[in-house]
KEPA-373441 format. One record per residue (C-alpha): residue number from 1; chain; y, x, z. Coordinates in nm, 3 decimals, padded with zeros to 5 digits. Example, Ala and Ser with C-alpha at 12.3 -4.5 7.8 and 13.67 -1.06 7.14 Angstrom:
+-----+------+---------+---------+---------+
| pos | unit |      c2 |      c1 |      c3 |
+-----+------+---------+---------+---------+
|   1 |    A | -00.450 |  01.230 |  00.780 |
|   2 |    A | -00.106 |  01.367 |  00.714 |
+-----+------+---------+---------+---------+
END
This chain:
+-----+------+---------+---------+---------+
| pos | unit |      c2 |      c1 |      c3 |
+-----+------+---------+---------+---------+
|   1 |    A | -00.359 | -02.414 | -00.611 |
|   2 |    A | -00.126 | -02.232 | -00.373 |
|   3 |    A | -00.282 | -01.949 | -00.170 |
|   4 |    A | -00.149 | -01.792 |  00.149 |
|   5 |    A | -00.227 | -01.511 |  00.388 |
|   6 |    A | -00.328 | -01.682 |  00.712 |
|   7 |    A | -00.449 | -01.391 |  00.924 |
|   8 |    A | -00.402 | -01.017 |  00.967 |
|   9 |    A | -00.600 | -00.760 |  01.162 |
|  10 |    A | -00.632 | -00.386 |  01.206 |
|  11 |    A | -00.777 | -00.110 |  01.420 |
|  12 |    A | -00.581 |  00.168 |  01.580 |
|  13 |    A | -00.494 |  00.454 |  01.346 |
|  14 |    A | -00.630 |  00.785 |  01.470 |
|  15 |    A | -00.709 |  01.136 |  01.349 |
|  16 |    A | -01.071 |  01.129 |  01.472 |
|  17 |    A | -01.212 |  00.781 |  01.513 |
|  18 |    A | -01.566 |  00.881 |  01.605 |
|  19 |    A | -01.672 |  00.555 |  01.440 |
|  20 |    A | -01.832 |  00.442 |  01.115 |
|  21 |    A | -01.627 |  00.278 |  00.844 |
|  22 |    A | -01.844 | -00.030 |  00.889 |
|  23 |    A | -01.761 | -00.058 |  01.258 |
|  24 |    A | -01.388 | -00.028 |  01.190 |
|  25 |    A | -01.405 | -00.277 |  00.902 |
|  26 |    A | -01.583 | -00.532 |  01.120 |
|  27 |    A | -01.320 | -00.492 |  01.393 |
|  28 |    A | -01.029 | -00.540 |  01.151 |
|  29 |    A | -01.191 | -00.835 |  00.971 |
|  30 |    A | -01.284 | -01.014 |  01.292 |
|  31 |    A | -00.930 | -00.959 |  01.422 |
|  32 |    A | -00.779 | -01.106 |  01.105 |
|  33 |    A | -01.014 | -01.406 |  01.112 |
|  34 |    A | -00.935 | -01.469 |  01.479 |
|  35 |    A | -00.563 | -01.430 |  01.409 |
|  36 |    A | -00.595 | -01.710 |  01.155 |
|  37 |    A | -00.769 | -01.935 |  01.406 |
|  38 |    A | -01.084 | -01.936 |  01.192 |
|  39 |    A | -01.443 | -01.823 |  01.250 |
|  40 |    A | -01.661 | -01.589 |  01.047 |
|  41 |    A | -01.847 | -01.899 |  00.923 |
|  42 |    A | -01.524 | -02.023 |  00.759 |
|  43 |    A | -01.489 | -01.714 |  00.539 |
|  44 |    A | -01.712 | -01.720 |  00.231 |
|  45 |    A | -01.551 | -01.429 |  00.043 |
|  46 |    A | -01.535 | -01.063 |  00.153 |
|  47 |    A | -01.358 | -00.811 | -00.071 |
|  48 |    A | -01.268 | -00.445 | -00.038 |
|  49 |    A | -01.212 | -00.124 | -00.231 |
|  50 |    A | -01.319 |  00.234 | -00.177 |
|  51 |    A | -01.361 |  00.576 | -00.334 |
|  52 |    A | -01.717 |  00.659 | -00.229 |
|  53 |    A | -01.584 |  00.676 |  00.126 |
|  54 |    A | -01.657 |  00.341 |  00.289 |
|  55 |    A | -01.896 |  00.050 |  00.340 |
|  56 |    A | -01.977 | -00.222 |  00.087 |
|  57 |    A | -01.815 | -00.563 |  00.139 |
|  58 |    A | -02.144 | -00.750 |  00.169 |
|  59 |    A | -02.266 | -00.513 |  00.438 |
|  60 |    A | -01.948 | -00.567 |  00.639 |
|  61 |    A | -01.984 | -00.945 |  00.608 |
|  62 |    A | -02.341 | -00.921 |  00.739 |
|  63 |    A | -02.242 | -00.688 |  01.024 |
|  64 |    A | -01.962 | -00.927 |  01.120 |
|  65 |    A | -02.208 | -01.215 |  01.151 |
|  66 |    A | -02.212 | -01.378 |  00.808 |
|  67 |    A | -02.568 | -01.365 |  00.670 |
|  68 |    A | -02.486 | -01.503 |  00.324 |
|  69 |    A | -02.158 | -01.515 |  00.131 |
|  70 |    A | -02.044 | -01.657 | -00.200 |
|  71 |    A | -01.848 | -01.353 | -00.319 |
|  72 |    A | -01.846 | -00.991 | -00.200 |
|  73 |    A | -01.699 | -00.746 | -00.453 |
|  74 |    A | -01.628 | -00.382 | -00.370 |
|  75 |    A | -01.373 | -00.237 | -00.613 |
|  76 |    A | -01.382 |  00.131 | -00.697 |
|  77 |    A | -01.051 |  00.310 | -00.676 |
|  78 |    A | -00.770 |  00.440 | -00.462 |
|  79 |    A | -00.434 |  00.296 | -00.368 |
|  80 |    A | -00.395 |  00.122 | -00.705 |
|  81 |    A | -00.658 | -00.125 | -00.581 |
|  82 |    A | -00.456 | -00.236 | -00.278 |
|  83 |    A | -00.278 | -00.500 | -00.484 |
|  84 |    A | -00.576 | -00.576 | -00.708 |
|  85 |    A | -00.809 | -00.665 | -00.421 |
|  86 |    A | -00.565 | -00.931 | -00.295 |
|  87 |    A | -00.497 | -01.064 | -00.644 |
|  88 |    A | -00.872 | -01.098 | -00.705 |
|  89 |    A | -00.912 | -01.279 | -00.373 |
|  90 |    A | -00.640 | -01.523 | -00.478 |
|  91 |    A | -00.821 | -01.584 | -00.808 |
|  92 |    A | -01.150 | -01.651 | -00.625 |
|  93 |    A | -00.977 | -01.917 | -00.414 |
|  94 |    A | -00.780 | -02.069 | -00.701 |
|  95 |    A | -01.099 | -02.103 | -00.908 |
|  96 |    A | -01.267 | -02.296 | -00.629 |
|  97 |    A | -01.532 | -02.032 | -00.577 |
|  98 |    A | -01.420 | -01.948 | -00.223 |
|  99 |    A | -01.256 | -02.140 |  00.057 |
| 100 |    A | -01.126 | -01.832 |  00.238 |
| 101 |    A | -01.146 | -01.459 |  00.165 |
| 102 |    A | -01.098 | -01.156 |  00.386 |
| 103 |    A | -00.972 | -00.849 |  00.196 |
| 104 |    A | -00.996 | -00.517 |  00.376 |
| 105 |    A | -00.990 | -00.138 |  00.356 |
| 106 |    A | -01.167 |  00.091 |  00.601 |
| 107 |    A | -01.181 |  00.470 |  00.585 |
| 108 |    A | -01.209 |  00.782 |  00.792 |
| 109 |    A | -00.930 |  00.933 |  00.592 |
| 110 |    A | -00.878 |  01.229 |  00.823 |
| 111 |    A | -01.208 |  01.301 |  00.997 |
| 112 |    A | -01.425 |  01.203 |  00.701 |
| 113 |    A | -01.358 |  01.215 |  00.328 |
| 114 |    A | -01.002 |  01.342 |  00.276 |
| 115 |    A | -00.873 |  01.198 | -00.049 |
| 116 |    A | -00.630 |  01.478 | -00.130 |
| 117 |    A | -00.842 |  01.777 | -00.031 |
| 118 |    A | -01.111 |  01.985 | -00.201 |
| 119 |    A | -01.328 |  02.141 |  00.068 |
| 120 |    A | -01.631 |  02.248 | -00.136 |
| 121 |    A | -01.726 |  02.372 | -00.481 |
| 122 |    A | -01.563 |  02.148 | -00.739 |
| 123 |    A | -01.750 |  02.056 | -01.055 |
| 124 |    A | -01.515 |  01.919 | -01.318 |
| 125 |    A | -01.683 |  01.693 | -01.572 |
| 126 |    A | -01.588 |  01.427 | -01.825 |
| 127 |    A | -01.224 |  01.395 | -01.924 |
| 128 |    A | -01.117 |  01.574 | -01.604 |
| 129 |    A | -01.227 |  01.904 | -01.758 |
| 130 |    A | -00.920 |  01.881 | -01.978 |
| 131 |    A | -00.690 |  01.826 | -01.680 |
| 132 |    A | -00.833 |  02.116 | -01.479 |
| 133 |    A | -00.653 |  02.398 | -01.668 |
| 134 |    A | -00.324 |  02.234 | -01.568 |
| 135 |    A | -00.439 |  02.234 | -01.203 |
| 136 |    A | -00.465 |  01.855 | -01.204 |
| 137 |    A | -00.751 |  01.838 | -00.955 |
| 138 |    A | -00.622 |  01.649 | -00.650 |
| 139 |    A | -00.336 |  01.398 | -00.610 |
| 140 |    A | -00.075 |  01.635 | -00.460 |
| 141 |    A | -00.097 |  01.840 | -00.779 |
| 142 |    A | -00.078 |  01.538 | -01.008 |
| 143 |    A |  00.225 |  01.383 | -00.848 |
| 144 |    A |  00.408 |  01.712 | -00.779 |
| 145 |    A |  00.413 |  01.779 | -01.153 |
| 146 |    A |  00.562 |  01.436 | -01.216 |
| 147 |    A |  00.819 |  01.488 | -00.941 |
| 148 |    A |  00.929 |  01.816 | -01.096 |
| 149 |    A |  00.982 |  01.645 | -01.434 |
| 150 |    A |  01.192 |  01.378 | -01.261 |
| 151 |    A |  01.404 |  01.646 | -01.096 |
| 152 |    A |  01.454 |  01.825 | -01.427 |
| 153 |    A |  01.553 |  01.506 | -01.609 |
| 154 |    A |  01.792 |  01.359 | -01.352 |
| 155 |    A |  01.914 |  01.662 | -01.161 |
| 156 |    A |  01.740 |  01.528 | -00.852 |
| 157 |    A |  01.688 |  01.769 | -00.562 |
| 158 |    A |  01.473 |  01.815 | -00.254 |
| 159 |    A |  01.735 |  01.614 | -00.064 |
| 160 |    A |  01.630 |  01.302 | -00.256 |
| 161 |    A |  01.271 |  01.352 | -00.145 |
| 162 |    A |  01.396 |  01.415 |  00.207 |
| 163 |    A |  01.582 |  01.082 |  00.200 |
| 164 |    A |  01.250 |  00.901 |  00.159 |
| 165 |    A |  01.073 |  01.092 |  00.435 |
| 166 |    A |  01.360 |  01.068 |  00.684 |
| 167 |    A |  01.429 |  00.697 |  00.621 |
| 168 |    A |  01.067 |  00.604 |  00.672 |
| 169 |    A |  01.021 |  00.820 |  00.981 |
| 170 |    A |  01.328 |  00.654 |  01.132 |
| 171 |    A |  01.163 |  00.317 |  01.070 |
| 172 |    A |  00.835 |  00.439 |  01.221 |
| 173 |    A |  01.006 |  00.524 |  01.549 |
| 174 |    A |  01.037 |  00.149 |  01.611 |
| 175 |    A |  00.668 |  00.093 |  01.531 |
| 176 |    A |  00.434 |  00.151 |  01.827 |
| 177 |    A |  00.135 |  00.145 |  01.591 |
| 178 |    A |  00.263 |  00.433 |  01.374 |
| 179 |    A |  00.069 |  00.759 |  01.389 |
| 180 |    A |  00.385 |  00.967 |  01.336 |
| 181 |    A |  00.687 |  00.864 |  01.544 |
| 182 |    A |  00.852 |  01.197 |  01.619 |
| 183 |    A |  01.212 |  01.211 |  01.489 |
| 184 |    A |  01.252 |  01.381 |  01.151 |
| 185 |    A |  01.587 |  01.516 |  01.032 |
| 186 |    A |  01.674 |  01.658 |  00.692 |
| 187 |    A |  01.674 |  02.005 |  00.849 |
| 188 |    A |  01.327 |  01.941 |  00.992 |
| 189 |    A |  01.211 |  01.831 |  00.651 |
| 190 |    A |  01.350 |  02.142 |  00.479 |
| 191 |    A |  01.184 |  02.367 |  00.739 |
| 192 |    A |  00.839 |  02.209 |  00.701 |
| 193 |    A |  00.559 |  02.392 |  00.523 |
| 194 |    A |  00.494 |  02.373 |  00.152 |
| 195 |    A |  00.195 |  02.189 |  00.007 |
| 196 |    A |  00.253 |  02.188 | -00.369 |
| 197 |    A |  00.604 |  02.256 | -00.500 |
| 198 |    A |  00.822 |  02.047 | -00.481 |
| 199 |    A |  00.622 |  01.878 | -00.205 |
| 200 |    A |  00.631 |  01.981 |  00.159 |
| 201 |    A |  00.397 |  01.840 |  00.418 |
| 202 |    A |  00.637 |  01.554 |  00.497 |
| 203 |    A |  00.628 |  01.445 |  00.133 |
| 204 |    A |  00.259 |  01.360 |  00.171 |
| 205 |    A |  00.094 |  01.052 |  00.322 |
| 206 |    A | -00.026 |  01.103 |  00.678 |
| 207 |    A | -00.406 |  01.095 |  00.680 |
| 208 |    A | -00.565 |  00.873 |  00.946 |
| 209 |    A | -00.888 |  00.692 |  01.028 |
| 210 |    A | -00.866 |  00.315 |  01.049 |
| 211 |    A | -00.905 | -00.025 |  00.887 |
| 212 |    A | -00.679 | -00.318 |  00.790 |
| 213 |    A | -00.773 | -00.671 |  00.683 |
| 214 |    A | -00.598 | -00.986 |  00.566 |
| 215 |    A | -00.740 | -01.338 |  00.534 |
| 216 |    A | -00.633 | -01.562 |  00.246 |
| 217 |    A | -00.691 | -01.936 |  00.210 |
| 218 |    A | -00.594 | -02.228 | -00.009 |
| 219 |    A | -00.309 | -02.459 |  00.085 |
| 220 |    A | -00.511 | -02.728 |  00.264 |
| 221 |    A | -00.685 | -02.483 |  00.496 |
| 222 |    A | -00.379 | -02.258 |  00.529 |
| 223 |    A | -00.155 | -02.529 |  00.667 |
| 224 |    A | -00.398 | -02.591 |  00.952 |
| 225 |    A | -00.422 | -02.227 |  01.059 |
| 226 |    A | -00.264 | -02.071 |  01.365 |
| 227 |    A |  00.040 | -01.898 |  01.211 |
| 228 |    A |  00.303 | -01.972 |  00.950 |
| 229 |    A |  00.126 | -01.931 |  00.613 |
| 230 |    A |  00.268 | -01.648 |  00.402 |
| 231 |    A |  00.237 | -01.754 |  00.042 |
| 232 |    A |  00.124 | -01.541 | -00.250 |
| 233 |    A |  00.381 | -01.601 | -00.525 |
| 234 |    A |  00.241 | -01.390 | -00.808 |
| 235 |    A |  00.161 | -01.037 | -00.912 |
| 236 |    A |  00.122 | -00.792 | -01.197 |
| 237 |    A | -00.052 | -00.467 | -01.277 |
| 238 |    A | -00.076 | -00.188 | -01.531 |
| 239 |    A | -00.355 |  00.066 | -01.594 |
| 240 |    A | -00.331 |  00.325 | -01.870 |
| 241 |    A | -00.619 |  00.520 | -02.017 |
| 242 |    A | -00.378 |  00.801 | -02.105 |
| 243 |    A | -00.421 |  00.941 | -01.755 |
| 244 |    A | -00.203 |  01.185 | -01.565 |
| 245 |    A | -00.166 |  01.464 | -01.821 |
| 246 |    A | -00.081 |  01.264 | -02.135 |
| 247 |    A |  00.153 |  01.000 | -01.988 |
| 248 |    A |  00.461 |  00.995 | -02.208 |
| 249 |    A |  00.734 |  00.982 | -01.939 |
| 250 |    A |  00.662 |  01.122 | -01.594 |
| 251 |    A |  00.997 |  00.998 | -01.461 |
| 252 |    A |  00.847 |  00.646 | -01.461 |
| 253 |    A |  00.515 |  00.512 | -01.341 |
| 254 |    A |  00.288 |  00.213 | -01.412 |
| 255 |    A |  00.569 |  00.006 | -01.261 |
| 256 |    A |  00.786 |  00.038 | -01.572 |
| 257 |    A |  00.556 | -00.228 | -01.722 |
| 258 |    A |  00.435 | -00.405 | -01.411 |
| 259 |    A |  00.791 | -00.450 | -01.277 |
| 260 |    A |  00.937 | -00.665 | -01.556 |
| 261 |    A |  00.619 | -00.876 | -01.565 |
| 262 |    A |  00.636 | -00.931 | -01.189 |
| 263 |    A |  00.989 | -01.068 | -01.201 |
| 264 |    A |  00.914 | -01.281 | -01.507 |
| 265 |    A |  00.600 | -01.435 | -01.358 |
| 266 |    A |  00.737 | -01.503 | -01.010 |
| 267 |    A |  01.094 | -01.605 | -01.094 |
| 268 |    A |  01.223 | -01.371 | -00.824 |
| 269 |    A |  01.462 | -01.079 | -00.875 |
| 270 |    A |  01.504 | -00.755 | -00.678 |
| 271 |    A |  01.805 | -00.911 | -00.506 |
| 272 |    A |  01.577 | -01.178 | -00.356 |
| 273 |    A |  01.355 | -00.925 | -00.179 |
| 274 |    A |  01.415 | -00.861 |  00.191 |
| 275 |    A |  01.122 | -00.626 |  00.256 |
| 276 |    A |  00.993 | -00.375 |  00.000 |
| 277 |    A |  00.661 | -00.220 |  00.101 |
| 278 |    A |  00.653 |  00.052 | -00.163 |
| 279 |    A |  00.333 |  00.250 | -00.208 |
| 280 |    A |  00.415 |  00.595 | -00.073 |
| 281 |    A |  00.124 |  00.831 | -00.112 |
| 282 |    A |  00.407 |  01.078 | -00.179 |
| 283 |    A |  00.784 |  01.056 | -00.145 |
| 284 |    A |  00.833 |  01.078 | -00.521 |
| 285 |    A |  00.627 |  00.762 | -00.574 |
| 286 |    A |  00.891 |  00.571 | -00.378 |
| 287 |    A |  01.176 |  00.713 | -00.588 |
| 288 |    A |  01.011 |  00.628 | -00.920 |
| 289 |    A |  00.894 |  00.280 | -00.826 |
| 290 |    A |  01.221 |  00.176 | -00.660 |
| 291 |    A |  01.381 |  00.244 | -00.996 |
| 292 |    A |  01.106 |  00.087 | -01.205 |
| 293 |    A |  01.119 | -00.231 | -00.996 |
| 294 |    A |  01.496 | -00.230 | -01.056 |
| 295 |    A |  01.622 | -00.192 | -00.702 |
| 296 |    A |  01.857 |  00.078 | -00.833 |
| 297 |    A |  01.947 |  00.267 | -01.149 |
| 298 |    A |  01.739 |  00.542 | -01.302 |
| 299 |    A |  01.776 |  00.871 | -01.118 |
| 300 |    A |  01.959 |  00.707 | -00.829 |
| 301 |    A |  01.685 |  00.623 | -00.578 |
| 302 |    A |  01.761 |  00.925 | -00.360 |
| 303 |    A |  02.125 |  00.825 | -00.333 |
| 304 |    A |  02.017 |  00.462 | -00.276 |
| 305 |    A |  01.829 |  00.571 |  00.036 |
| 306 |    A |  02.079 |  00.834 |  00.152 |
| 307 |    A |  02.356 |  00.575 |  00.143 |
| 308 |    A |  02.159 |  00.340 |  00.369 |
| 309 |    A |  02.082 |  00.081 |  00.104 |
| 310 |    A |  01.708 |  00.100 |  00.177 |
| 311 |    A |  01.720 |  00.027 |  00.548 |
| 312 |    A |  01.840 | -00.239 |  00.794 |
| 313 |    A |  02.183 | -00.363 |  00.691 |
| 314 |    A |  02.137 | -00.241 |  00.333 |
| 315 |    A |  02.020 | -00.406 |  00.011 |
| 316 |    A |  01.653 | -00.417 |  00.111 |
| 317 |    A |  01.444 | -00.259 |  00.388 |
| 318 |    A |  01.195 | -00.014 |  00.239 |
| 319 |    A |  00.875 |  00.033 |  00.440 |
| 320 |    A |  01.004 | -00.087 |  00.778 |
| 321 |    A |  00.677 |  00.023 |  00.942 |
| 322 |    A |  00.713 |  00.384 |  00.824 |
| 323 |    A |  00.474 |  00.340 |  00.534 |
| 324 |    A |  00.182 |  00.564 |  00.446 |
| 325 |    A |  00.403 |  00.866 |  00.517 |
| 326 |    A |  00.446 |  00.786 |  00.886 |
| 327 |    A |  00.247 |  00.482 |  00.995 |
| 328 |    A | -00.073 |  00.610 |  00.834 |
| 329 |    A | -00.261 |  00.630 |  00.508 |
| 330 |    A | -00.485 |  00.323 |  00.488 |
| 331 |    A | -00.465 |  00.332 |  00.110 |
| 332 |    A | -00.191 |  00.069 |  00.104 |
| 333 |    A | -00.360 | -00.218 |  00.288 |
| 334 |    A | -00.127 | -00.164 |  00.584 |
| 335 |    A |  00.160 | -00.258 |  00.350 |
| 336 |    A |  00.014 | -00.610 |  00.329 |
| 337 |    A | -00.015 | -00.627 |  00.707 |
| 338 |    A |  00.349 | -00.526 |  00.748 |
| 339 |    A |  00.478 | -00.764 |  00.480 |
| 340 |    A |  00.302 | -01.058 |  00.643 |
| 341 |    A |  00.413 | -00.957 |  00.993 |
| 342 |    A |  00.774 | -00.932 |  00.875 |
| 343 |    A |  00.767 | -01.270 |  00.697 |
| 344 |    A |  00.612 | -01.430 |  01.004 |
| 345 |    A |  00.908 | -01.272 |  01.187 |
| 346 |    A |  00.681 | -01.112 |  01.445 |
| 347 |    A |  00.767 | -00.745 |  01.388 |
| 348 |    A |  00.954 | -00.694 |  01.713 |
| 349 |    A |  01.207 | -00.413 |  01.730 |
| 350 |    A |  01.175 | -00.333 |  01.360 |
| 351 |    A |  01.205 | -00.695 |  01.243 |
| 352 |    A |  01.404 | -00.740 |  00.923 |
| 353 |    A |  01.659 | -01.013 |  00.989 |
| 354 |    A |  01.572 | -01.348 |  00.828 |
| 355 |    A |  01.297 | -01.189 |  00.617 |
| 356 |    A |  01.175 | -01.445 |  00.364 |
| 357 |    A |  01.051 | -01.252 |  00.059 |
| 358 |    A |  00.847 | -00.932 |  00.046 |
| 359 |    A |  00.726 | -00.708 | -00.235 |
| 360 |    A |  00.409 | -00.502 | -00.190 |
| 361 |    A |  00.340 | -00.232 | -00.448 |
| 362 |    A |  00.023 | -00.028 | -00.489 |
| 363 |    A | -00.068 |  00.281 | -00.685 |
| 364 |    A |  00.110 |  00.567 | -00.856 |
| 365 |    A |  00.134 |  00.738 | -01.190 |
| 366 |    A | -00.042 |  00.545 | -01.469 |
| 367 |    A | -00.225 |  00.303 | -01.238 |
| 368 |    A | -00.104 |  00.028 | -01.006 |
| 369 |    A |  00.034 | -00.316 | -00.944 |
| 370 |    A |  00.248 | -00.528 | -00.715 |
| 371 |    A |  00.279 | -00.876 | -00.573 |
| 372 |    A |  00.528 | -01.102 | -00.401 |
| 373 |    A |  00.484 | -01.287 | -00.072 |
| 374 |    A |  00.718 | -01.557 |  00.054 |
| 375 |    A |  00.761 | -01.787 |  00.353 |
| 376 |    A |  00.804 | -02.073 |  00.104 |
| 377 |    A |  00.525 | -02.206 | -00.117 |
| 378 |    A |  00.589 | -02.238 | -00.491 |
+-----+------+---------+---------+---------+
END
C-alpha cells in the first residue's frame, strides 16, 4: 500500500511558550488534521517521541477529542527518532492497523528541559560512567569531539562549519516562521562566542518551544484529502550499540550505512533530490551526512556549500527553511513539515523551483535514519 503525508501543522516557535507540551501538541495535531481536510475522528493512530520532556501520545489524542485510538506509541529518544516515528506510522497504515496516523513532536526546548544543558547535579550511571572521563556528558561535547577528528583527517577548518551556519541563516531570512532571521556573515560567525571547541554558538541548534505534526494516510484516503498527497517512498536507519566513544570512524555517522540502503531501497540517487532537509543539531552533522548520503566527496562538504552547490541554483537546496540552526530545534520534525511544504510547492519566497523529491534525515553520530518523499507515488 502506498502511504502519503496529507496534512501538516505546527505552533509558533518561541523562547518562552508559557504553555504545556500537551497544549502545543494538540494545537499542532489539530492544525495538521484540519490541513488534510479530515477530522479527529478520522485519525486512529497517534505517534510521537520524547526524551522525558513531553506528553504521551495517547494523552494528546484524548485531549484533542479522540477518546479511544487503535495505536498510540511514544518512542523514547532524541532527533534520531524523527525519521523512525514517521516510518513506524507508515508501517501501521501499510499493515492495515490504522487508517490515518498523526505523528508529532512537542517540547519546551528552551523554557523547559534543555536537551544540551546540564543545570543541576549530574549522576552518571550505567555505560555513561565510562564516557564521563572523556567529558562526553551532553551533545555539544559528543559532536565537537567528532568534528575535531573530521578536521584533523581532512584538513577542514572553521570556515567549513561557517559555510553551514551562513547558508542556512540566509535561507531562514526568507522564512517568516524562523526564530532566527538576522543576517549572519562569516565574520559574524567567527566573532560569536565559543561553546565547545570547535563549536561556537552558531554551530548549535537554536532552542525553541513549539510543536510540529504531520498526518499520514493510505492511498485511497490520501487522494481524497485537501492537498496534493506527498508520498513516502522508503527509508532506512542505523543504530549502533558502540556509542559515541567507541565508534570506529568519527568522520562518518550512522548515515554511512543508512545512506547506501536508502538509495538501494528507493531507487533514487542523490542527483534526484531537490530538497535535502539534513538533521542539523550541529553544523558538523550536516557536513558528515551530506558526504555519507553521497551529495559530495569525503571532506568536501564545506566547499560544496561555500561554492553555492547547497542552495538555490545549486545541486540541491539544503535546509531551505533554515533548519534546526535557524528555524528552531523541534528535534527534526520541522524538517518533515518543510519537505512536504516544498513538495506541495507552497513555500512562498523560499520555494525550491519544481521541487519533486525530498530527503529528510534524522539523528547524528551512531544513531539515525532518513526517508524520501516524492510528489509521485511509486
